[in-house]
N, CA and C of each residue as an Amber inpcrd file, in Angstrom:
protein
   213
  -1.5150000   1.2730000   1.6040000  -2.6260000   1.2190000   2.9100000
  -3.1050000   2.4770000   3.1600000  -4.3140000   2.6640000   3.5380000
  -4.8560000   3.9330000   3.8770000  -5.7090000   3.8490000   5.1080000
  -6.0060000   5.1190000   5.7410000  -7.0300000   4.9470000   6.6050000
  -8.4020000   5.7530000   6.2460000  -9.3080000   5.3380000   6.7530000
 -10.7990000   5.8120000   6.4980000 -11.4050000   5.9260000   7.7170000
 -12.0370000   7.2840000   7.8010000 -12.9120000   7.6840000   8.9590000
 -14.1510000   7.4300000   8.7500000 -14.9500000   6.3670000   9.6080000
 -16.1730000   5.9490000   9.4460000 -17.0840000   6.4960000  10.8460000
 -18.2240000   7.0810000  10.4970000 -19.2080000   7.5010000  11.6600000
 -20.1990000   6.2290000  11.6190000 -20.4980000   6.1490000  12.9470000
 -21.5980000   5.1060000  13.3120000 -22.5990000   5.9870000  14.1370000
 -23.7370000   6.3170000  13.8650000 -24.8230000   6.9670000  14.5110000
 -25.3230000   5.9770000  15.4390000 -25.7650000   6.9450000  16.5390000
 -26.8370000   6.1940000  17.5110000 -27.8810000   5.2590000  16.9580000
 -28.4290000   5.6830000  15.9440000 -29.6280000   5.1790000  15.3370000
 -29.2410000   3.9960000  14.2330000 -27.8490000   3.8430000  14.0510000
 -27.4230000   2.7850000  13.1330000 -27.0200000   3.2860000  12.1390000
 -26.9170000   4.2580000  11.4860000 -26.4110000   4.8160000  10.1840000
 -24.9820000   4.8030000  10.3240000 -24.5570000   4.0170000   9.3600000
 -22.9080000   3.9770000   9.1180000 -22.4730000   4.5810000   7.8060000
 -21.7520000   5.8320000   7.7940000 -21.2490000   6.5870000   6.8230000
 -19.8640000   6.9620000   6.9650000 -19.3210000   7.4880000   5.7290000
 -18.1370000   8.1900000   5.7350000 -17.9360000   9.3110000   6.7670000
 -16.9790000   9.5160000   7.6060000 -16.8230000  10.8150000   8.3380000
 -15.8210000  11.4950000   7.6110000 -15.7230000  12.6810000   7.9460000
 -14.8090000  13.8020000   7.6070000 -13.4870000  13.2280000   7.6900000
 -12.7140000  13.3390000   6.8460000 -11.1610000  12.7950000   6.9630000
 -10.4420000  13.3870000   8.1210000 -10.7560000  14.6870000   8.5720000
 -10.1590000  15.3090000   9.8560000 -10.8270000  15.1920000  11.0970000
 -11.8190000  14.3310000  11.1490000 -12.6180000  13.9470000  12.4140000
 -11.5340000  13.1790000  13.2880000 -11.8390000  13.5380000  14.7070000
 -11.2030000  12.8400000  15.5620000 -12.0600000  11.7800000  15.9240000
 -11.2630000  10.4600000  16.1300000 -11.8070000   9.0490000  16.4500000
 -12.4360000   9.1720000  18.0310000 -13.5720000   8.5900000  18.1170000
 -14.2360000   8.7210000  19.3080000 -15.5920000   9.0900000  19.5120000
 -16.2210000   9.3320000  20.6050000 -17.6570000   9.8500000  20.7010000
 -17.7900000  11.1070000  20.3090000 -18.7490000  11.4800000  19.4370000
 -18.9300000  12.9210000  19.1550000 -19.9190000  13.5730000  20.1510000
 -20.1110000  14.8850000  19.8770000 -21.1540000  15.5470000  21.0790000
 -22.4270000  15.0980000  20.7910000 -23.0580000  14.2930000  19.6370000
 -24.2770000  13.7710000  19.5820000 -24.1640000  12.0800000  20.0080000
 -24.9380000  11.4460000  19.4610000 -24.8340000  10.0130000  19.7270000
 -24.0570000   9.3220000  18.9400000 -23.1310000   9.7760000  18.0410000
 -22.3240000   9.0420000  17.0310000 -20.8560000   8.7430000  17.5700000
 -20.1600000   7.8240000  16.9610000 -19.0040000   7.4300000  17.3960000
 -18.1510000   7.3410000  15.9750000 -16.9470000   7.9880000  15.9660000
 -16.1620000   8.0120000  14.8460000 -15.1850000   7.0410000  15.0270000
 -14.8980000   6.0050000  13.9610000 -13.8400000   4.9500000  14.2550000
 -12.7840000   5.3890000  13.1160000 -11.6700000   5.2480000  13.3160000
 -10.5540000   5.1950000  12.6100000 -10.1910000   3.9320000  12.1020000
 -10.4760000   3.4270000  10.7190000 -10.0350000   2.2340000  10.0790000
  -8.6010000   2.1880000   9.5380000  -7.9220000   1.6260000  10.0730000
  -6.5300000   1.7640000   9.6930000  -5.9690000   0.5050000   8.6140000
  -4.9880000   0.6840000   7.8990000  -4.4190000  -0.3080000   6.8970000
  -5.5120000  -0.8480000   6.0650000  -6.3770000  -0.1370000   5.4970000
  -7.1260000  -0.4500000   4.4420000  -6.2090000  -0.4660000   2.9880000
  -6.3310000  -1.6920000   2.5760000  -5.6010000  -1.8080000   1.3350000
  -6.3230000  -0.8480000   0.1140000  -5.3710000  -0.5500000  -0.7790000
  -5.7460000   0.7250000  -1.7780000  -6.7740000   0.2500000  -2.6450000
  -6.9790000  -1.1330000  -2.8940000  -8.1010000  -1.6180000  -3.7270000
  -9.5310000  -1.9700000  -3.1110000  -9.6310000  -1.5340000  -1.8740000
 -10.8670000  -1.6260000  -1.0020000 -11.2690000  -0.1200000  -1.0420000
 -12.7260000  -0.0390000  -1.4610000 -13.4430000   1.4010000  -1.2620000
 -13.9190000   1.4680000   0.0500000 -14.2870000   2.6570000   0.1990000
 -15.0800000   3.0650000   1.2850000 -16.5090000   2.3620000   1.7270000
 -17.1510000   1.9220000   0.5690000 -18.3490000   1.1770000   0.6840000
 -18.0670000  -0.2330000   1.2590000 -16.8970000  -0.8770000   1.0610000
 -16.5780000  -2.1210000   1.5560000 -16.1840000  -2.0120000   3.0510000
 -15.6510000  -0.9790000   3.2170000 -15.1740000  -0.8390000   4.8790000
 -16.5520000  -0.5110000   5.5500000 -17.4940000   0.2730000   5.1020000
 -18.7750000   0.5050000   5.9030000 -19.5730000  -0.9990000   6.0410000
 -19.2750000  -1.6720000   4.7880000 -20.0960000  -3.0310000   4.9040000
 -19.4650000  -3.9970000   5.9140000 -18.3700000  -3.8660000   6.0670000
 -17.4740000  -4.6240000   6.9650000 -17.9250000  -4.2520000   8.2820000
 -18.0200000  -2.8240000   8.6550000 -18.6110000  -2.2460000   9.9870000
 -19.9750000  -2.8330000  10.1740000 -20.7960000  -2.7330000   9.1620000
 -22.1570000  -3.3510000   9.4260000 -22.2700000  -4.6620000   9.7740000
 -21.2680000  -5.4730000   9.4530000 -21.3610000  -6.8420000   9.9140000
 -21.2640000  -7.2330000  11.4550000 -20.4610000  -6.0250000  12.1040000
 -20.4320000  -6.1880000  13.4010000 -21.5370000  -5.3060000  14.1720000
 -22.4090000  -5.1300000  13.3790000 -23.4850000  -4.3540000  13.9100000
 -23.2690000  -2.8670000  14.3830000 -22.3710000  -2.3040000  13.8410000
 -21.9690000  -0.9330000  14.2220000 -21.0730000  -0.7240000  15.3620000
 -20.4220000  -1.8720000  16.0070000 -19.6610000  -2.0130000  17.1610000
 -18.2270000  -2.9560000  16.6820000 -17.6300000  -2.3160000  15.7190000
 -16.3380000  -3.2160000  15.3690000 -15.2570000  -3.1830000  16.6700000
 -14.4930000  -4.2440000  16.5260000 -13.6160000  -4.4010000  17.5170000
 -12.4530000  -3.4260000  17.5090000 -12.3880000  -2.6100000  18.6410000
 -11.4220000  -1.4900000  18.5720000 -10.7370000  -1.3080000  19.8510000
  -9.5060000  -0.4930000  19.6210000  -8.8710000  -0.1300000  20.9660000
  -9.3020000   0.7180000  21.8100000  -8.8450000   1.4060000  22.6610000
  -9.3850000   2.6990000  23.5770000  -9.4410000   3.7880000  22.8200000
  -8.6780000   4.0950000  21.5680000  -8.6740000   5.1080000  20.8750000
  -9.4750000   5.1560000  19.6350000 -10.3460000   4.1810000  19.4680000
 -11.2130000   4.0280000  18.5620000 -10.8210000   3.8320000  17.3630000
  -9.5650000   3.2120000  17.2040000  -8.7790000   2.7900000  16.0260000
  -9.0670000   1.2210000  15.6820000  -9.3100000   1.0710000  14.5030000
  -9.8620000  -0.4130000  14.0500000  -8.7930000  -0.8340000  13.0360000
  -8.2270000  -1.9630000  12.9700000  -7.3540000  -2.5410000  11.9950000
  -8.3130000  -3.0460000  11.0000000  -8.1760000  -2.8070000   9.8080000
  -9.0390000  -3.3790000   8.7590000  -9.0790000  -5.1240000   8.8300000
  -7.8800000  -5.6280000   9.0560000  -8.0700000  -7.0130000   9.0960000
  -8.7870000  -7.6180000  10.2900000  -9.1180000  -6.8730000  11.1850000
 -10.0460000  -7.3190000  12.2100000 -11.4430000  -7.2120000  11.9200000
 -11.8260000  -6.8500000  10.8430000 -13.0550000  -6.6220000  10.5420000
 -13.3440000  -7.7020000   9.3230000
């Protein structure tokens, strides 16, 4: 299992964030989510597609952490 950092920009762009980024709102209009428990055979593009299904607002806890199974 691995962790993937994903950034959702205010205008709707969803992309991979820097691995050292802190989860939560950025100084701009973006939000960084920490997607945890991602299976090793799932690539970043699949994680991005799963977040896009939630229209950029995946189910998360107060620390902006998301379990991959919730996507």
